[in-house]
N, C-alpha and C positions, 0 to 999 in steps of 0.2 A: 070835815073840817081839813083844809089843805096846810100842811106844814110850810111854814116860811123857809126859803132857801137864802140864808144870809152868810155872812164870814163866820158867825158862830156854829154854822153847819159843818164847816171844814175843821177835820180832826186829824191831828198827826199822832201816830202810834209807834210806840217804841217797838224793837224786834220781836220780844217775847208776847207783847199784848197783842200784836197783827198775827204771829202764829197760833195763839191760842184762840182767837176770835175767829179765824179763817182756817183751821186745821186741814179742811180737805184739799186747799191748795198744795200742801206740803205732802200729805201722806193719803190722797185719795179718801175714801170712807173710812169712817170709824170703826163702828162695830164692835162685838164682845169678844171676839176671837172665833167665833163658828166658823167664818170664812177665812180661807188663806190668803185673800187680799185685804184683811181688816187691818187697820193702823198699826195695831200693837207688833204684827210682824213686820211691818214697814219700818218700825224705829230699830228692831233688831238687825235689819238688812241694812240700813243706813250706817250703822257703827260697823257692822262687819265689812261694808263696801270699803271703808277706809283702810281696814286691816289687810283687806286683799289687794288693795293699790299698793301697800308697802311690800307684801310677797311678789307681786308682779314686778316690780322694781329692784328685787333681788334681795330683800330683808325680812329675814323670819321665815320659818318653813312649817309653824305651827300656829293655831289659833285655839283658844280654850272659852268654850260657852257653857255657863252655869245657869239654869232658872230654878230656882226654889221660890215657891208660891207664885208671888207676882213681881218678884225683883230677878233683874237680869244682870248678869256679870260677863263681860266679853274682855278677854285679855289677849293681846298680839304681841309678837316679839319682833317689831319693826324697830325703826330708828329712835321712836318717841317724838312726841312734839317738841319743838324749841321751846324750853322752860320758859322763856320770858313772853311766849305768845299764847300760853294755854287759854288763859281768860278770853283773849280775842278770838280764839278759834273756836271756841263753843259758845260765844256769845255776841260776837259782832257779825251781822250781815255782811256779803260782800269782802269778808276776809278770810284768807286760807292759803293752801299752796297750790291748789288745784288750778288756779287762773295761770301758772306758768307751765305752759307745755312742755318745757324742757326738761321739768321735774317729773311731770305726770303725763306722758306723752299718751298714753292710751289707757286713760284711767275711768272707771266706773263713776266715781264722784266728781263732778265737774263744776258744780255751781257753788260749793262750800256752805250749803244750807242743811244737810243733814244731821250733823252733830247738834247745830242750835235748834232744829226742830225736836230733836229727841229731849234736850235740856228743857226747852220751853214746855213741853207735854208731859214732864215726869214730875210727880210730887216730890221725887228725890233723885239727884243726877250727881254723881261723883266721878269725876276723871283724876286720873294720875298719870303723868308724863315721867318715865325713867329713861335717863339718856345721860351717857358717858359717865356714870357714878354719881348722878345726882337725880333728884327727884322733886316733883311739884305737884301738890294736892289741892283741888279747889272743889267746893260743894256747893250746889244750889238747890232751892226748892221753888218750883214752877217757875223756872227760868230768874229767880231772884238770888243773888249770891250771898250765901249764908257763912261761908267758910273760905279763907284764901291764906293757906299757909305758907310760910316761907320756904324757899329752896333750901332742900338738907341734902346730906350724903345718903347713899343708899346702894347696896351690894347686889341688888337683883338684877337681872339681865333688862337691858334696854327694852323698850316698848311701851305700850299704852294699855291701861286698865279702865274701863268704864263700867260703871254701876249705875243702874237706873230702874225705877218703879213706875210705869206709865199711871198717869193721874187719872184717878177713878171719877174725878169730876169731869173729866173729858171723855172717857171710854167706858163709864158705868161699871157694872159689876163683870167685868172681863174674866177672861181664863185662858190660858195657852193650851192649845192642843200639840201634844208632843209630835205628832206625825206631821203637821204642817212645818213645825221647825227641822224635823229632821231632813223633810225633802229640800228645804232650802239650804241646808248646810250640806248634804249630798250634792246639790247641784254645784255649790262653790268648788267641792272637791272633784268633780266629772270635769269642771273646766279649768282647773288649776293643778296640772300634773306635778307630784312632789309635794304637795299641800296636805299637812295633817289638821283635822278639826277635832277636838275633842268636845262632846255635847255629855254633860253629867258624867264625865269620865269615860265615855265609851268614844273609842277612835273611829273616825271616818276617814277613809283614804281609797282612792283610786288611782289604779296602774295605766289604764288605756284610755283616759279621757272619755269623750262621748261615746266611744264603743261601749264602755262599761254602763253609761247611761242608759243607753238603748236597751242594752241587754237585762239591765235590772228591771226596766219597765215593760219588757216584752211580754213577760209571762202570762199576764191577762187577757192577752189578746188570741190567743190560740197559738199552735205552731206556725212558724214563718215558713215562706216557701223556697227560701235559699239563704244562704250565710248572710250575714250583715255586710254590707259595702262600707267599708270604712276608709275615707281618703282625707289626707292631712296636707296641705300645702301653703308656704308662707304663713299668711294671717286668716286662713280660711281651712275649717275642719268641717267636715260632714260624715252623717253614716245614716243608712237607711236600709229598708227591706220591704217586702209585702207580706201582709198576715193571710193567712188561708181562712180566718172566719171573720175579721173585723169589717165593717161597713164604714165608709167615709174615709178620713185622713187624720193623721195625728203628728204633730210636729212639736219639737221642744228646741226653741230657738233663743240663741245668747247673742249678746253684744258686749265685749270687753268682760266677760264673765257675768253679765247681767242678765237674768231670765227676762226675755222679753215675751211675755205672756200674750200680749196682744200681735205679736210679730212685727210687721213693718216692712221695710223697703229690702232688707236681706231676706227675710222669709219668702216674700213675693218672687224676688229674683230667683231664689233658689228653686221655687215650685215651677217658675217657668222654664228655667233650665234644664230641669229634670225631663220634662215634657219634651223640649225642643232636641235634646240629645238622643232620648229613645225612639222617637220619631225617625230621624236621621239615620239612627243605627239600624233600625229594620226597614228602612225606606218605606214606611206607610205612614198615612196622615191619620193617626189614631185621634180619637175623640179626647180632648182633654181629661173628663172624668174618668175615662175608662183606664188611662195611665196612672192616675192618682187614687183610684178606688183601692183601698187598704194599705196605702201606704204607711210607713211607720219611719219617721225620720228626725234626726237631730242634726242642727246646724250652730257653728260657733264662728264669730267673726270678730277681728279686732279693727276699730276705726278709730282714727286720730279725731279728736273733738267730735264725738257724736253727738247728734241732735235728737233729742228724745220729745214726745209730744207732750210730756207731762213731768213734774217733779218725781214721781213713783217710777218713772223709767220703764214702763211696760211696752211701749211701742217705738220702734226707731223710725225716724223720720229724716236722717241723713240721706243724701243722693250721691256723696262720693265717700271714698275711702280715707281722703285726707283733704283738708281745704284747697280748692281748686286742681285736685288730682283725678285720677280715674273714677267713673261712676262706679257704685257698689254694683250695679246691674250688670255691667260689662264685666267687671273684675269677677264676679261669682260665675257669670256664663262661661267665661274662658276656661275657668278652673274645672268647672263641672263637667264640661263638655270634653275638654281633654283627656281627663281623668277616668270619667266613666265609660268614654267610648274605649279607651285603652283595657279598661277592667273588663268589659264584656266582650272583647275580642280574646282576651286571654282566660275568660272563665266561660265557656260554651253551656255548661251545666246550668250555670245561673240565668245564662241570656235565653236558655230554652224555658227555664221554668218562669222566668219574667214575661216571656211572650205568651205562654199558657194562661197566665193569670190575665193578662191584658184582654187576651181572647175572650176569655170567660166573662170579664167584666163587660165587655162588648156585647155579648150574648144576652147577659142578664138585663143589660139596658134596654135592647130592642124588645126583650119579652114584656117587660113592663111599661113600655112606653105607651100602649094602648090605655092601659089600665090607670097610667099617671094621668092621661088626658081626661078619662071618665072622673077620675078622682077629683081633678081640680072643678069639673063641672059640679060634682058633689059638695065642694066647698061652698061654691057661689050660692047652690041652691039651699043650703043649710044657713045661709046668712051668717058665717063665721062670727063677724065683728058685731053682730047685734044679738043672736041668741047664746051660742057657746061661750063666746068670749067676751067679757067686758075689759076694753083694753085701757091703757094707761097713755099718758100724753108723750113721756119721755121714753125712749129705748135703749138699750145696751149698746146697739150699733152705731148710736149718735155721739157727737160731740159735746153732748150737754154735760155740765159738771155733775149732775145727779145720775148719771148713766149708770154708775156702780151700784147704785141703792134700787134699779129697777128689779123689781119681782113679779113673778107670775105664781098666784097661788092655784094649785089644780085640786079640785074639791068634789064632792059627790052630791047630789041632791039639791032641790032648789031652795030648802030652809038653810042650810050650811052656806051655800054660795051667795044667798041673799044677804046674810048677815055680814059676811066678809064683805060683800059690795058695798054695803052702806056703812061701814066703818072704815074702809080704805083709804089711802091716799091716792087720789085719782093722777096726780102727775106722777108716780112711781110704781103704783102695785095695779096690777091686772089679776082677773080671776078667770079662771076656765072650768066651767061647770061640766063634770061626767054626768052620763045618763046611766044608772045602774053599775054593775061590775064590768070591767074591760075585759077582753079575751086573754087567756093563757096563751102567749105566743111563743112560748119555748119551743124552739126546734123547727119553728116557720120560716119561711123565706120572707124577704121584703116586700115581696108582692103583697102579703096581709097588711102592710102599714097602708097601702093605698085602697084596699078593699075593705077594709073596715073603716067605717064612718068616724068611731071614736080616735082611732089612731090617726086617720087623716087629717081629722081636724085639729088634733093636737099638735101633730108634726106641723101643720100650716100655721098654727098659732105660734108657736117658737120658732118658725122659719128655719129650719135645720135640714131640709130635704136634701140641700147641696152639701151640708158639713155645717161647721160651728163658725164660720167667718160671718154668717148673717144673724147669728143667734140674738133675739130681740129682748131678752131679760138676762142679767147677770144671775139671778138667784131663781131657781126653779124649785117652788116648794110644794112638796105633797101634803095637803092638808085633810085628813080623814079623821073620822071618830076614833076615840080610844076603844073601841070593841071589838068584837072578833070580825063582824063584818068590815070594819074601818081598817084592820090590820089585812084583811086578806085583799081588799083593793089596793092597798099601800104595797103588797106584795106584788100584785099583778103588775102595777105601774113600774115598779122596779124591774121587772122581769123584761119589759117593753124596753126600758132604758138601755139596761145591760145588754140585751140582744141586738138591738139596732143601732144605738147611740151612746156606747160606752165612754167615747170621749167627753160626752157632757158631764159625766161622773169623775173622769180623771182630772179634768181642769177644775173640778171642785165648784160646780154651779148648782147641784142636786142637794135639796136639804128636807127634812121632816118638820113639821111644825109641831111644837111643843104648845098644848092648851092645857089649862089648870083641869085638874080632877074636883077640887074642892073651892069654894068661897066659905070662907069664916069670917064672922063679922059681929062687931057689937054697935052701939048707937055712935061711937067715936071714930072707928078705924074698920077698914076691909082689907082683907088680906086674900090674894089668891094663890092658892097652893098646888104645885106641880108633883108633889111627891107625899108619900105617908109622913116622911120626916117632917116635911114643911108644915103639913096640917097638924101633926102633935106639936109643934112648935108654938104655932099660931094658938092653939088651944091653951097652952101654958101662959102665953103672954097678953091673951085679951080678956082674962078674968072668967067668971062664972058665965055658964050658960049662954055663950055665944050663938048665933044662928049659923047653923052648917048646911051648905047646899052641895050636892053631889051632882057635877055635871056629867050627863051619860052621853051627849052627842052635840056636836058644833052648833046645830040648829036651836038648842036650847040658850045658847048665850046671846044675849040682846046685842044689838049693834053697838050701842053705846058701851057695854063691857068689851066687846070684841077690840076696840081702840086701844086697851091696855095690852092687848097680847100681839098686835100686829104693828105696833107703832116701835117707838124708840126703845123699849124694853121688851121686844120680841126675842123670844127663845127658839132658836133652830139647833136641830142635830144635823150635822153634815153627814152625807152618804160617803164613806171612805172606804176604799179599795186598799187593801193591804198589799205589800209588795210580793207575798207568796199566794196570793189569791188567783185562781184561774177562774175566769168568767164562766166558761164551760163547765167547769166541774161544781161552782157554785149553783148554776143554775139547774144541773142535772141532778144535784141532790136535792133541792128545795122544790123544784118544778117538774121533774121528769117521773118517771114511773114510781110508785109507792115500793120502793126496796125496803128489805128488813133494816138495813141501816137507818133509813129515815124513822121506820116505825120505832126502834130503840131511841133514836133522838127525841122523839116527840113523847114517849113514854117518861123518857128520865126528865125532862122539862116539865112534863105535868105533874110529876112528883115532887119537883121543886117548887113549882107554884101552889100545891097542896100544903106542903111545909110551911111556906111563907104565911099563907092565909091562917093556918092553925096557930101561928106564933103572933099574928097580929089580930087575931079576934078578941079584942079587948071591949070594956065597957063603952068606949069613945066610938067604936064602930057600930053600937047598937042605935046611938044618936042618929048617925048617919041614915040607918036604916029607918 
């Protein structure tokens, strides 16, 4: 039946209805907090962006962030919103001070939408503005005004206090991962010298801008070949070096303090300027990939009225530093060329180390050129897109609105991959099937990627041979059985990514799929339990003698059931690298020679496991057996 298209088909939504109906337009994907680009973190960022704009304009030197359970409180010490316009600023689209470039010349928030989006998507939203000895407090529920207090006297310092609880009706059973919040807050500190941010009472502060950022994030990449080159001139600041261990490139790019995780015109211009300057300095026509191999860099630029490709501001689209002014490309090229050329002339040791690295990369590239050619033929012969990979229709490097939801499940065996393939969303979810256990690639060179069929095909499926720019899936999910063999396969895959593509992990793309251990059901209700605690809770709530099934492998879960586990209620554990983690040390400990330290570690953890099992051996477990 074809629906009629009449005047009655036309609807006008108010501001909050539109935001709640189309949240992806405002905050990208939703998610439950497992991914660093999930919407709950965008909500935090939107409020902090406003506080940062106050700091940049010279008002307030500290921001306080508190997260308790699911409620966020953000307090700045800026000027405070004009009290008579508080309601307008948080509930009227196209209202705000960000449209006045004289007030906010190089602001992060330009569209006046952020606070409204947070308000509309929160089950509770409270804002208090304190200004010149007076205060105004208003409260909302899902964007609906529930309390509008009169302006009263106040002795607190000027500023704004925003309290909000993201709505579970939109975000589901979400949770905040502290590491993601910490990373977000540290980036604000690195980009704003003199700013202190307090997160649950702990102070974050950086003295040396993005030099501190690069230094803080460099540990996991192995030793660097020369001291970080740090240049700052006018509205551009950059820092970079070459790692001795890492493959590929790694960039941290920012515009007006906003972390542009997808890069944009400024990052492209910087990469181009680095290559051009180095070629001219050494008077050699180096291959681009040889210059950029193992580069670790951070770049920050300030742009008047920047144009981003989405409300979440992850990719810069602006071509000019200011409307009608110099292009970003020429601006960055000029500063990089002049300063980097001078630096290399003044620091011959660094110039020598850089040249040695480029020549080493050149040699390695030529050595594997023939292997790569054979590897590409192998990909064709294996019919990647028909046998190993069941692809999806939308990809991460597209402009489709579903790009952030694109997922590749890496699984082992025909039964497991078959169940996921039958239950997946063919638009955004792809499946890559491994054949047996992959190779332990610890300590091996990148040649192995092209010589090993499994790794070669996996790399081709992800499209990461030349780096992360063309990554085809936002979420790369390891989906293996919850048994010893499954854990071993998981460990081997983690070794592969850490050894050759650590930037995939650092950028927050790699996850572990959680699948239920038990199904507990009676005639009226079915519960899937991921932990022993959830199983015991289900037994308590489902009455006498419920049916209990213990899932031993992914292949035992029917496609109809799998839809529950890879759909909207999917549970993912992000693979996180702590600041103090050295990739080489991690790999050496877990995947290197069997040292006494590792033996002790295994023995201690086996004892813990035995203790847990002895404590949990209760009558209920006999039912499962």
